C-alpha positions, -999 to +999 in steps of 0.1 A: +423+225-124+405+230-157+423+263-163+456+246-156+448+218-181+439+243-207+470+264-201+492+232-204+475+224-237+482+259-250+518+257-239+522+222-256+507+234-288+528+266-289+559+245-282+550+221-311+545+250-335+577+268-325+597+235-327+581+223-359+573+254-381+581+235-413+556+207-405+529+232-398+538+252-430+539+219-451+504+210-438+491+244-450+506+238-484+490+204-488+456+218-495+440+206-528+442+232-555+422+216-584+419+223-621+399+205-647+414+194-680+389+189-709+409+169-734+405+166-772+367+165-775+371+180-810+346+177-839+372+156-858+373+129-832+338+128-819+324+107-848+346+078-837+324+074-806+291+057-807+261+081-806+250+068-772+285+071-756+289+105-772+256+119-759+261+106-723+299+114-722+294+150-733+266+155-708+289+143-680+318+164-692+294+195-691+284+185-656+321+184-645+326+218-661+295+231-643+309+218-609+342+236-615+324+268-624+300+267-595+329+263-571+352+289-587+379+265-599+396+268-634+392+248-665+419+242-692+409+233-727+433+209-745+433+204-782+451+180-804+466+186-839+492+168-860+513+191-882+507+168-912+473+152-905+455+180-887+429+190-877+442+224-884+436+252-858+408+276-867+388+250-886+355+234-876+371+200-872+396+214-847+369+230-824+349+214-796+312+209-803+292+240-795+272+220-769+303+218-747+302+245-720+337+258-724+344+296-726+369+316-745+384+328-712+392+292-702+430+286-707+438+267-739+466+243-747+474+229-782+494+197-783+510+175-810+515+144-789+493+122-768+503+137-735+492+173-730+524+179-711+548+170-740+563+201-756+535+224-743+532+251-717+507+230-696+530+223-667+541+259-665+505+271-666+495+247-638+525+256-616+522+294-621+485+292-610+494+271-580+474+240-589+484+206-576+455+184-584+442+176-619+409+161-629+408+148-664+379+143-688+375+139-725+389+115-751+404+092-757+404+073-724+429+048-739+452+073-756+455+111-749+437+111-715+457+082-703+490+097-716+482+130-698+474+111-666+508+094-667+525+127-676+509+143-645+521+115-623+556+118-637+555+155-626+543+145-590+509+161-595+478+146-580+457+133-609+423+117-612+401+108-642+364+117-639+342+086-642+316+087-669+332+119-684+356+098-705+352+086-740+369+062-764+361+043-796+352+013-775+331+017-743+345-016-729+380+000-731+368+031-713+352+010-686+385-009-681+405+024-678+380+037-652+383+005-633+421+002-630+432+039-627+424+066-601+390+077-611+364+097-591+327+097-597+309+130-604+292+128-570+326+124-553+340+153-574+311+175-563+318+169-526+355+173-530+351+207-547+325+220-523+348+212-493+380+226-510+390+261-499+399+285-526 
């Protein structure tokens, strides 16, 4: 009787797979393929943050970077410049602080607008590498990070901000952004990455 029940289960599963190959394939394709965007934490803009917020925020950004490295997922560096106002590439103001754990081999995007998607190669880079879920950290929580968040949503990408790894000129504004938008804590991020297949 048990053998018959098992055989019936196998037949039913086989029939389901044969009758619904697209559903099975879609389920396979829905795996999370994460990438971390580290946005605009450049020497030019860091002084606009309070010393306390800057110290804590940069530590949390480094922790997010470490989680992605430990789990073998990529990081994309995003830099902002304005053709008239700068900061100009290849200057100290343009660069991230040396304490930030980015590497030269991390992909790099340079933008002229708030959203990292506007007139850049970011979407192409993400799609070519097969990513579908973005985690955002950096500054400003109320400007470029937020614009990039909405840009990702407009492109039907999954997107989350990383709580405590965001900065803005006013920590109350940062807290508000973290409260009303899709944000994950670093503890949650750690678990998500550990259980995500590469």
